[in-house]
C-alpha positions in Angstrom: 42.2 18.0 -10.4 40.2 15.0 -9.1 39.4 12.5 -11.8 36.5 9.8 -11.5 35.8 6.9 -13.7 32.1 6.7 -14.3 30.3 3.7 -16.2 27.2 4.6 -18.2 24.7 2.0 -18.5 21.8 3.7 -20.4 19.7 0.5 -20.8 16.3 0.2 -22.5 13.2 2.3 -23.3 13.6 5.9 -22.1 17.0 5.0 -20.3 19.2 6.3 -23.1 17.2 9.4 -23.5 17.2 10.5 -19.9 21.0 9.4 -19.5 21.8 11.8 -22.4 20.4 14.6 -20.5 22.0 13.8 -17.2 25.4 13.7 -19.1 24.6 17.1 -20.4 24.2 18.6 -16.9 27.3 16.6 -15.6 29.4 18.0 -18.5 28.3 21.5 -17.9 29.0 21.4 -14.1 32.3 19.7 -14.7 33.3 22.6 -17.1 32.0 25.2 -15.0 33.6 24.2 -11.7 37.0 22.9 -13.2 38.0 21.1 -10.2 37.0 17.7 -11.3 36.9 15.5 -14.3 34.6 12.7 -15.1 35.7 9.8 -17.5 32.7 8.6 -19.0 32.6 4.9 -20.5 29.3 3.8 -22.0 28.2 0.1 -22.1 25.6 -1.1 -24.5 23.9 -3.7 -22.4 20.1 -4.5 -22.4 17.5 -5.8 -24.7 19.3 -4.8 -27.9 22.4 -6.4 -26.7 20.4 -9.6 -25.7 19.2 -10.0 -29.4 22.7 -9.6 -30.7 24.6 -11.8 -28.2 22.0 -13.9 -26.3 22.5 -12.3 -22.9 21.5 -9.0 -21.4 25.0 -8.4 -20.4 28.3 -10.2 -21.0 29.5 -12.9 -18.6 32.3 -10.8 -17.2 30.2 -7.6 -16.8 30.8 -7.3 -13.1 34.6 -7.4 -13.6 34.3 -4.9 -16.3 32.5 -2.5 -13.9 34.5 -3.3 -10.9 37.2 -0.7 -11.6 34.9 2.2 -11.9 34.3 4.8 -9.2 30.6 4.8 -9.9 27.8 3.4 -12.1 25.0 5.6 -13.7 22.1 3.5 -14.9 19.2 4.8 -17.0 16.4 2.0 -16.9 16.2 -1.6 -17.9 13.4 -3.7 -19.3 11.5 -4.1 -22.5 8.6 -6.5 -21.6 7.3 -6.4 -25.3 10.4 -8.3 -26.3 11.8 -9.9 -23.2 10.6 -10.9 -19.8 11.6 -8.4 -17.1 13.5 -11.0 -15.1 16.0 -11.4 -18.0 16.8 -7.7 -18.5 16.7 -6.8 -14.8 19.0 -9.9 -13.9 22.3 -7.7 -14.4 20.9 -4.9 -12.2 20.2 -7.4 -9.3 23.7 -9.0 -9.8 25.2 -5.5 -9.6 23.5 -4.7 -6.4 24.4 -8.1 -4.6 27.7 -8.7 -6.3 29.0 -5.2 -5.4 27.3 -5.4 -2.1 25.3 -2.2 -2.5 23.2 -3.0 0.5 21.9 0.4 1.1 19.3 1.9 -1.5 18.4 5.5 -0.8 15.3 6.7 -2.4 14.6 10.4 -1.3 10.9 11.5 -1.6 10.7 15.3 -1.5 7.9 17.7 -2.8 9.4 20.2 -5.0 8.2 23.9 -5.3 5.9 24.3 -8.2 4.8 20.6 -8.3 1.5 19.8 -6.7 1.0 16.7 -4.9 -1.6 14.2 -5.5 -2.4 14.6 -1.8 -5.0 17.4 -1.4 -3.5 18.8 1.8 0.2 18.1 1.4 2.4 21.1 2.1 5.8 19.4 3.0 6.9 16.0 2.0 10.5 15.3 2.9 11.3 11.7 3.7 14.1 9.2 2.8 13.2 5.6 2.1 16.3 3.3 2.9 15.7 0.0 1.3 17.8 -3.1 2.2 19.1 -4.1 -1.2 21.0 -7.2 -0.9 18.7 -9.8 0.8 14.9 -10.5 1.2 12.9 -11.6 -1.7 15.2 -10.7 -4.4 17.6 -13.4 -3.5 17.3 -16.2 -5.9 16.1 -18.9 -3.5 13.3 -21.2 -4.7 12.0 -23.0 -7.6 9.0 -24.5 -9.7 8.0 -28.0 -10.0 5.7 -29.5 -12.7 5.7 -26.3 -14.8 2.6 -25.6 -16.8 0.7 -28.5 -15.3 -2.3 -28.5 -12.9 -0.2 -29.6 -10.0 2.5 -26.8 -10.5 4.2 -25.6 -7.3 6.3 -22.4 -7.0 8.5 -21.7 -4.0 10.0 -18.1 -3.4 11.8 -17.9 -0.1 12.9 -14.5 1.4 16.4 -14.5 3.0 17.1 -12.3 6.0 20.3 -12.6 8.0 21.1 -10.8 11.3 24.1 -9.3 9.8 22.2 -7.8 6.9 19.3 -6.4 9.1 21.6 -4.9 11.6 23.9 -3.2 9.2 21.0 -1.5 7.2 19.4 -0.4 10.4 22.6 1.2 11.7 23.1 2.9 8.4 19.4 4.2 8.8 20.1 5.6 12.3 23.2 7.3 11.1 21.2 9.0 8.3 18.4 9.9 10.9 21.3 11.7 12.9 21.8 14.1 10.0 18.1 14.9 9.5 15.4 15.1 11.9 16.3 12.3 14.0 13.3 10.0 13.5 13.3 6.4 12.1 10.5 4.2 11.2 11.1 0.6 10.5 8.7 -1.2 8.2 7.8 -4.8 9.1 5.0 -7.2 8.9 5.8 -9.4 11.9 2.2 -10.0 12.7 2.1 -12.4 9.7 5.6 -13.3 8.9 6.8 -14.6 12.2 10.3 -15.6 11.2 12.1 -13.2 8.9 10.2 -10.1 10.0 10.6 -11.0 13.8 14.1 -11.1 13.2 13.9 -7.3 12.1 11.8 -6.5 15.2 14.5 -8.0 17.4 17.4 -6.3 15.7 15.6 -2.7 16.1 15.1 -3.4 19.7 18.9 -4.2 20.1 20.2 -1.4 17.8 17.9 1.5 19.0 19.9 1.7 22.4 22.9 2.8 20.4 21.2 5.9 19.1 19.2 7.3 22.1 19.0 10.7 20.2 16.9 9.1 17.4 13.1 8.5 18.0 12.5 5.2 16.5 9.4 3.0 15.9 8.2 0.1 13.9 5.2 0.0 11.7 3.6 -2.7 9.5 3.8 -2.2 5.8 0.1 -1.8 5.1 -0.2 0.7 7.9 2.8 2.5 6.4 1.3 2.6 3.1 -1.8 4.1 4.6 0.2 6.8 6.5 2.2 7.8 3.5 -1.0 9.0 1.8 -2.7 10.2 5.1 0.2 12.0 6.9 3.5 11.8 4.9 4.9 14.6 7.0 5.3 12.2 10.1 8.0 10.2 8.2 11.8 11.1 8.4 14.0 8.0 7.7 12.1 4.8 6.6 14.0 1.6 6.7 12.5 -1.3 5.0 13.2 -4.7 3.6 14.0 -5.3 -0.2 10.4 -5.9 -1.2 8.7 -3.4 1.0 11.3 -0.7 0.3 10.6 -1.2 -3.3 6.9 -0.9 -3.1 6.8 1.9 -0.6 9.3 4.0 -2.6 7.0 3.9 -5.6 4.2 5.1 -3.6 6.6 7.8 -2.2 7.3 8.8 -5.7 3.7 9.1 -6.6 2.8 11.5 -3.6 5.5 13.8 -4.7 4.2 14.3 -8.2 5.4 11.0 -10.1 8.4 8.7 -10.5 9.9 11.1 -13.0 10.9 13.2 -9.9 12.4 10.3 -7.7 16.2 9.5 -7.9 17.9 6.8 -6.0 21.4 5.6 -5.0 22.6 1.9 -4.6 25.4 2.3 -2.1 28.2 0.3 -0.9 28.9 2.1 2.3 32.2 0.5 2.8 33.4 1.7 -0.5 34.9 -1.7 -1.4 33.0 -1.8 -4.9 31.5 0.9 -6.9 28.0 2.3 -6.0 25.3 2.8 -8.5 22.8 5.6 -9.1 19.5 5.3 -11.0 16.0 6.9 -11.3 13.3 5.0 -9.6 11.1 5.0 -12.6 11.4 2.2 -15.2 12.1 2.0 -18.8 8.6 3.3 -19.9 8.8 1.5 -23.3 5.3 3.2 -24.3 6.7 6.6 -24.5 10.4 5.7 -25.5 11.5 7.8 -28.6 8.8 10.4 -28.2 11.1 12.9 -26.6 8.7 13.5 -23.6 10.3 11.6 -20.7 11.0 13.5 -17.5 14.7 13.7 -17.2 14.6 15.1 -13.6 14.9 11.8 -11.7 18.0 10.8 -13.8 19.5 14.2 -13.3 18.9 14.2 -9.5 20.5 10.7 -9.4 23.6 12.0 -11.1 23.6 14.7 -8.4 23.5 11.9 -5.7 26.4 10.3 -7.4 28.5 13.6 -7.3 27.8 13.9 -3.7 28.8 10.4 -3.0 32.1 11.0 -4.8 32.8 14.0 -2.4 31.5 16.8 -4.8 28.9 18.1 -2.6 29.0 21.7 -4.0 28.3 20.5 -7.5 25.5 18.1 -6.4 23.8 20.7 -4.4 23.9 23.3 -7.4 22.2 20.7 -9.5 19.5 20.2 -6.9 19.0 23.9 -6.4 18.7 24.5 -10.2 16.3 21.6 -10.7 14.1 23.0 -7.8 14.2 26.4 -9.3 13.3 25.2 -12.8 10.3 23.3 -11.3 9.2 26.3 -9.3 9.2 28.5 -12.5 6.9 26.1 -14.1 9.2 23.9 -16.2 7.3 20.6 -16.6 7.2 17.7 -19.0 3.9 16.1 -19.9 3.9 13.7 -16.8 3.7 16.7 -14.6 1.0 18.5 -16.8 3.4 20.6 -18.8 4.6 20.5 -22.6 8.3 20.7 -22.4 10.2 17.9 -24.2 13.0 15.9 -22.6 15.7 18.1 -23.9 13.8 21.3 -23.3 13.3 20.4 -19.6 17.0 19.9 -19.3 17.4 23.3 -21.0 15.6 25.0 -18.3 17.8 23.3 -15.5 20.9 24.4 -17.3 19.6 27.9 -17.5 19.1 28.1 -13.9 22.6 26.5 -13.4 24.2 29.1 -15.4 22.6 32.0 -13.3 24.5 30.5 -10.4 27.9 31.1 -12.0 
């Protein structure tokens, strides 16, 4: 029997609530299939940990996580008590420290869930976000803080190695889908870093002649995600643009409660991390109404990454069937609680045994 060590990082807000539901689904599939075992270890890091220990995670948290096969993250952040950059710091360090440079954020319109877009029939695209560089590298500073002459400098870091490897990964993904790749840039205004992206695309597209490729400015891409989302297949973007556009992608499929993601180390030299795109939503924490679908689908992405494709697909099919049957939490216009939504997904999973 295959055994995998999984680190659970529930985090803040609704993170622990949706994490508990994903664990319910994972434990059921594990028991039903019988061919693998998940060893789950929970870590109590986040805002509560900060007020007990003075840090959002211990100094050696990366070393604690290094030996795991995968990390499942709920959500981090509690801006009512702590600035977001404090609670999000461990998340960024995980992505960069474990070289999880490929962030996959699928956007697919589910049966039974109406899009915010009036005429949308089919939405099925994959936003691939460069996850290790760009604006999220700590490069800059502030001078004369709080004074009229204060200066803040925030630099984006783009390397040829980083840009080329995410583009190659994107082309490889496109080969498994509809063979269309759109690279998002803003080289008409950002003449150094974004021009490097343009040049890298021109170099690498020759290696994948079967894939139709283009580049599009970020503002135009945002418009087209609303106007004609069906034209997109694989969308490759820098760290900041990928972050912004994937939230828009979540909105057009019905909400971020349906949007999973994976932070991958494609070389598998360190563990990869799986998390819903949505944040910690502290305004609804503890009310039992958070949508667990994005967290459950993120766990399915984890299973697929671990080589358990059949188990992952069964979770996706059951989720799609539950939504098609009208199972909805309040964010989707329904009345189910968090646990009741999971109950509906489990019911469909049991029908497939």
